[in-house]
C-alpha positions as a Markdown table, in Angstrom:
| # | Residue | x | y | z |
|---|---|---|---|---|
| 1 | Met | -25.4 | -10.6 | 23.0 |
| 2 | Thr | -26.7 | -8.3 | 25.6 |
| 3 | Gly | -25.4 | -5.1 | 27.1 |
| 4 | Ala | -24.7 | -4.3 | 30.7 |
| 5 | Ser | -28.3 | -3.2 | 31.2 |
| 6 | Gly | -29.6 | -6.4 | 29.7 |
| 7 | Glu | -30.7 | -4.8 | 26.5 |
| 8 | Arg | -29.9 | -6.8 | 23.4 |
| 9 | Ile | -27.6 | -5.0 | 20.9 |
| 10 | Thr | -29.3 | -5.5 | 17.6 |
| 11 | Asp | -28.0 | -2.8 | 15.3 |
| 12 | Pro | -24.2 | -2.4 | 15.0 |
| 13 | Val | -24.7 | 0.2 | 12.3 |
| 14 | Ala | -26.6 | 2.4 | 14.7 |
| 15 | Phe | -23.8 | 1.9 | 17.3 |
| 16 | Ile | -21.1 | 2.9 | 14.8 |
| 17 | Arg | -23.0 | 5.9 | 13.5 |
| 18 | Ala | -23.5 | 7.1 | 17.1 |
| 19 | Asn | -19.9 | 6.7 | 18.1 |
| 20 | Thr | -17.9 | 7.8 | 15.1 |
| 21 | Arg | -17.6 | 10.6 | 12.5 |
| 22 | Leu | -17.1 | 10.3 | 8.7 |
| 23 | Arg | -13.7 | 11.7 | 8.0 |
| 24 | Ala | -11.1 | 11.5 | 5.2 |
| 25 | Val | -8.2 | 9.1 | 5.8 |
| 26 | Pro | -5.0 | 11.1 | 6.3 |
| 27 | Leu | -2.8 | 9.2 | 3.8 |
| 28 | Val | -5.7 | 8.3 | 1.5 |
| 29 | Pro | -8.0 | 11.4 | 1.4 |
| 30 | Glu | -9.9 | 9.9 | -1.6 |
| 31 | Ile | -11.6 | 7.7 | 1.0 |
| 32 | Ala | -13.7 | 8.7 | 4.0 |
| 33 | Leu | -14.3 | 6.3 | 7.0 |
| 34 | His | -16.5 | 6.4 | 10.0 |
| 35 | Val | -13.8 | 6.7 | 12.7 |
| 36 | Ala | -13.7 | 7.3 | 16.4 |
| 37 | Asp | -12.2 | 10.4 | 18.0 |
| 38 | Glu | -10.7 | 8.4 | 20.9 |
| 39 | Ala | -9.8 | 4.8 | 21.3 |
| 40 | Val | -10.2 | 4.1 | 25.0 |
| 41 | Pro | -13.7 | 5.5 | 25.5 |
| 42 | Leu | -15.1 | 3.6 | 22.5 |
| 43 | Trp | -13.3 | 0.4 | 23.6 |
| 44 | Thr | -14.9 | 0.7 | 27.1 |
| 45 | Lys | -18.3 | 1.5 | 25.7 |
| 46 | Thr | -18.1 | -1.5 | 23.3 |
| 47 | Glu | -17.4 | -3.8 | 26.3 |
| 48 | Asp | -20.2 | -2.2 | 28.3 |
| 49 | Glu | -22.7 | -2.4 | 25.5 |
| 50 | Leu | -21.9 | -6.1 | 24.9 |
| 51 | Gly | -21.6 | -6.9 | 28.6 |
| 52 | Glu | -18.3 | -8.6 | 27.9 |
| 53 | Ala | -14.8 | -7.5 | 29.3 |
| 54 | Gly | -11.5 | -8.2 | 27.7 |
| 55 | Leu | -12.6 | -7.7 | 24.1 |
| 56 | Pro | -10.0 | -6.7 | 21.5 |
| 57 | Pro | -9.7 | -3.0 | 20.5 |
| 58 | Pro | -12.4 | -1.8 | 18.1 |
| 59 | Phe | -10.0 | -2.2 | 15.1 |
| 60 | Trp | -12.9 | -1.2 | 12.8 |
| 61 | Ala | -13.0 | 2.4 | 14.2 |
| 62 | Phe | -9.6 | 3.5 | 13.2 |
| 63 | Ala | -7.4 | 3.9 | 10.1 |
| 64 | Trp | -4.4 | 1.8 | 11.2 |
| 65 | Ala | -0.9 | 2.5 | 9.7 |
| 66 | Gly | -0.6 | -0.8 | 7.7 |
| 67 | Gly | -4.1 | -0.3 | 6.2 |
| 68 | Gln | -3.4 | 3.3 | 5.2 |
| 69 | Ala | -0.1 | 2.4 | 3.5 |
| 70 | Leu | -1.6 | -0.6 | 1.7 |
| 71 | Ala | -4.7 | 1.4 | 0.6 |
| 72 | Arg | -2.3 | 4.1 | -0.8 |
| 73 | Tyr | -0.3 | 1.5 | -2.6 |
| 74 | Val | -3.3 | -0.1 | -4.2 |
| 75 | Leu | -4.6 | 3.2 | -5.4 |
| 76 | Asp | -1.2 | 4.2 | -6.8 |
| 77 | His | -0.6 | 0.8 | -8.4 |
| 78 | Pro | -4.0 | -0.4 | -9.6 |
| 79 | Asp | -2.5 | -3.2 | -11.7 |
| 80 | Ala | -2.3 | -5.2 | -8.5 |
| 81 | Val | -6.1 | -5.4 | -8.3 |
| 82 | Ala | -7.6 | -4.2 | -11.5 |
| 83 | Gly | -10.0 | -6.7 | -13.1 |
| 84 | Arg | -9.3 | -9.2 | -10.3 |
| 85 | Asp | -11.3 | -10.8 | -7.5 |
| 86 | Val | -9.7 | -9.6 | -4.3 |
| 87 | Leu | -9.8 | -10.7 | -0.6 |
| 88 | Asp | -9.1 | -8.1 | 2.1 |
| 89 | Leu | -8.0 | -10.2 | 5.1 |
| 90 | Ala | -8.9 | -8.8 | 8.6 |
| 91 | Ser | -10.6 | -5.9 | 6.9 |
| 92 | Gly | -11.5 | -3.9 | 10.0 |
| 93 | Ser | -13.0 | -0.6 | 8.7 |
| 94 | Gly | -12.9 | -1.8 | 5.1 |
| 95 | Leu | -10.3 | 0.8 | 4.1 |
| 96 | Val | -8.2 | -1.5 | 1.9 |
| 97 | Ala | -11.2 | -3.2 | 0.4 |
| 98 | Ile | -12.6 | 0.2 | -0.6 |
| 99 | Ala | -9.3 | 1.2 | -2.1 |
| 100 | Ala | -9.2 | -2.0 | -4.2 |
| 101 | Met | -12.7 | -1.4 | -5.6 |
| 102 | Lys | -11.7 | 2.2 | -6.4 |
| 103 | Ala | -8.6 | 0.9 | -8.2 |
| 104 | Gly | -10.7 | -1.3 | -10.5 |
| 105 | Ala | -11.0 | -4.6 | -8.8 |
| 106 | Arg | -13.7 | -6.8 | -10.3 |
| 107 | Ser | -14.9 | -7.8 | -6.8 |
| 108 | Val | -13.7 | -7.5 | -3.2 |
| 109 | Cys | -14.6 | -9.8 | -0.3 |
| 110 | Ala | -13.8 | -8.2 | 3.1 |
| 111 | Ala | -13.2 | -10.8 | 5.7 |
| 112 | Asp | -13.3 | -10.2 | 9.5 |
| 113 | Ile | -14.4 | -12.1 | 12.5 |
| 114 | Asp | -15.9 | -9.0 | 14.3 |
| 115 | Arg | -19.6 | -8.4 | 13.4 |
| 116 | Phe | -19.0 | -4.7 | 14.2 |
| 117 | Ala | -16.3 | -4.7 | 11.6 |
| 118 | Leu | -18.5 | -6.2 | 9.0 |
| 119 | Ala | -21.1 | -3.6 | 9.7 |
| 120 | Ala | -18.4 | -0.9 | 9.5 |
| 121 | Val | -17.3 | -2.3 | 6.1 |
| 122 | Arg | -20.9 | -2.1 | 4.7 |
| 123 | Leu | -21.3 | 1.4 | 6.1 |
| 124 | Asn | -18.0 | 2.7 | 4.8 |
| 125 | Ala | -18.5 | 1.1 | 1.4 |
| 126 | Gln | -21.8 | 2.9 | 1.1 |
| 127 | Ala | -20.2 | 6.2 | 2.1 |
| 128 | Asn | -17.6 | 5.7 | -0.7 |
| 129 | Asp | -20.1 | 4.5 | -3.3 |
| 130 | Val | -18.6 | 1.1 | -3.8 |
| 131 | Thr | -20.0 | -2.4 | -3.5 |
| 132 | Ile | -18.1 | -4.9 | -1.3 |
| 133 | Ser | -19.1 | -8.4 | -0.1 |
| 134 | Val | -18.3 | -9.5 | 3.4 |
| 135 | Gly | -17.0 | -12.8 | 4.5 |
| 136 | Asp | -18.8 | -13.8 | 7.7 |
| 137 | Gly | -16.5 | -16.2 | 9.5 |
| 138 | Asp | -12.8 | -16.8 | 10.2 |
| 139 | Val | -11.1 | -17.4 | 6.8 |
| 140 | Leu | -8.0 | -18.5 | 8.7 |
| 141 | Ala | -10.0 | -21.4 | 10.1 |
| 142 | Gly | -11.5 | -22.4 | 6.8 |
| 143 | Ala | -14.4 | -20.0 | 6.1 |
| 144 | Thr | -14.1 | -19.0 | 2.5 |
| 145 | Cys | -14.8 | -16.2 | 0.1 |
| 146 | Ser | -14.9 | -16.9 | -3.6 |
| 147 | Pro | -11.6 | -17.8 | -5.3 |
| 148 | Val | -9.4 | -14.7 | -5.6 |
| 149 | Gln | -6.3 | -13.6 | -7.5 |
| 150 | Thr | -5.1 | -10.9 | -5.0 |
| 151 | Val | -5.0 | -11.1 | -1.2 |
| 152 | Leu | -4.5 | -7.9 | 0.8 |
| 153 | Ala | -3.5 | -7.9 | 4.5 |
| 154 | Gly | -3.1 | -4.6 | 6.5 |
| 155 | Asp | -1.6 | -4.7 | 10.0 |
| 156 | Ile | -2.2 | -8.3 | 10.8 |
| 157 | Phe | 1.1 | -9.4 | 12.3 |
| 158 | Tyr | 0.7 | -7.9 | 15.8 |
| 159 | Glu | 0.2 | -11.1 | 17.8 |
| 160 | Arg | 2.1 | -14.4 | 17.6 |
| 161 | Asp | -0.8 | -16.9 | 17.0 |
| 162 | Thr | -2.6 | -14.7 | 14.6 |
| 163 | Ala | 0.6 | -14.0 | 12.7 |
| 164 | Glu | 1.4 | -17.7 | 12.4 |
| 165 | Arg | -2.0 | -18.5 | 11.1 |
| 166 | Ala | -2.1 | -15.6 | 8.7 |
| 167 | Leu | 1.3 | -16.5 | 7.3 |
| 168 | Ala | 0.2 | -20.0 | 6.6 |
| 169 | Phe | -3.0 | -18.8 | 5.0 |
| 170 | Leu | -1.2 | -16.2 | 2.8 |
| 171 | Ser | 1.5 | -18.6 | 1.9 |
| 172 | Gly | -1.1 | -21.0 | 0.6 |
| 173 | His | -2.6 | -18.3 | -1.6 |
| 174 | Ala | 0.9 | -17.3 | -2.9 |
| 175 | Ala | 1.7 | -20.9 | -3.7 |
| 176 | Ala | -1.6 | -21.1 | -5.7 |
| 177 | Gly | -0.5 | -18.1 | -7.8 |
| 178 | Ala | -2.2 | -15.2 | -6.0 |
| 179 | Thr | -0.6 | -11.8 | -5.5 |
| 180 | Val | -0.2 | -11.2 | -1.8 |
| 181 | Leu | 0.3 | -7.7 | -0.6 |
| 182 | Ile | 0.9 | -6.8 | 3.1 |
| 183 | Gly | 0.9 | -3.3 | 4.8 |
| 184 | Asp | 2.8 | -3.3 | 8.1 |
| 185 | Pro | 4.5 | -0.6 | 10.3 |
| 186 | Gly | 7.0 | -3.0 | 11.8 |
| 187 | Arg | 4.9 | -5.2 | 14.0 |
| 188 | Ser | 6.7 | -7.7 | 16.2 |
| 189 | Tyr | 5.7 | -10.8 | 14.2 |
| 190 | Leu | 6.1 | -9.6 | 10.6 |
| 191 | Pro | 7.9 | -12.4 | 8.7 |
| 192 | Arg | 10.5 | -10.2 | 7.0 |
| 193 | Asp | 12.5 | -13.1 | 5.8 |
| 194 | Arg | 9.7 | -14.2 | 3.5 |
| 195 | Leu | 8.8 | -10.7 | 2.2 |
| 196 | Arg | 10.0 | -8.3 | -0.5 |
| 197 | Arg | 9.6 | -4.6 | 0.2 |
| 198 | Leu | 7.7 | -2.7 | -2.5 |
| 199 | Ala | 7.1 | 0.8 | -1.0 |
| 200 | Asp | 7.6 | 3.0 | 2.1 |
| 201 | Tyr | 5.2 | 5.5 | 3.6 |
| 202 | His | 5.2 | 7.9 | 6.5 |
| 203 | Val | 1.6 | 7.5 | 7.9 |
| 204 | Pro | -0.1 | 10.0 | 10.2 |
| 205 | Val | -1.6 | 8.1 | 13.2 |
| 206 | Thr | -2.9 | 8.9 | 16.7 |
| 207 | Arg | -0.5 | 8.6 | 19.7 |
| 208 | Glu | -3.4 | 7.0 | 21.6 |
| 209 | Leu | -2.9 | 3.9 | 19.4 |
| 210 | Glu | 0.8 | 4.1 | 18.4 |
| 211 | Asp | 4.1 | 5.2 | 19.9 |
| 212 | Thr | 4.4 | 8.2 | 17.5 |
| 213 | Glu | 2.3 | 10.5 | 15.4 |
| 214 | Ile | 4.0 | 9.5 | 12.2 |
| 215 | Lys | 4.5 | 5.7 | 11.6 |
| 216 | His | 7.1 | 4.5 | 9.1 |
| 217 | Thr | 5.2 | 1.8 | 7.2 |
| 218 | Ala | 6.1 | -0.5 | 4.4 |
| 219 | Val | 4.1 | -2.4 | 1.8 |
| 220 | Trp | 5.5 | -5.9 | 1.1 |
| 221 | Thr | 4.8 | -8.8 | -1.2 |
| 222 | Leu | 4.9 | -12.4 | -0.2 |
| 223 | Ala | 6.4 | -14.8 | -2.7 |
| 224 | Ala | 5.7 | -18.5 | -2.8 |
| 225 | Arg | 8.4 | -20.7 | -1.4 |
| 226 | Pro | 10.7 | -22.2 | -4.2 |
């Protein structure tokens, strides 16, 4: 990939360091992430640097409500991940993956299709003194991490096609006996009829990304179909 000036972008880590600050996560102060102060300027700069318009938001640069709630739940209920191999689906910043490792997971694979997100996961894992592997590829399309016993998904049901693919993927893991935990602040395509609510949180967020400064967010579990 090349930027608008024609210069090839070769170091996502350097880009992340230059455009974010390491700060504690509001609902999960045990964890610090490299996060951006503002969404729109970073979004624009990312598109300019890559010379590509219409990119999705830089999900890796923010602690989204669903991820914060799920990370809080995992830290407070370590039995969900302790001693297990864990997959963090659509990991973004790596917040939930880091929480799983801090809660005693045997291993965590953070999966994301954005190479900047994978760089952010590595950088944030290092900042929190944990080791996380990254899954390079779209696990919803068949790319795989090692077999896992717990699958974590924070804030993934925001778009119809992605939600449908994610539900099919998560349902397959649930049918195979894995624990599936989902953090979601009420996105449009959350499959509530398939879920059981486990916990509720009031999550501090930025109005630049959400419609309120405190987002009511739940953690759910997905059961296998009878």
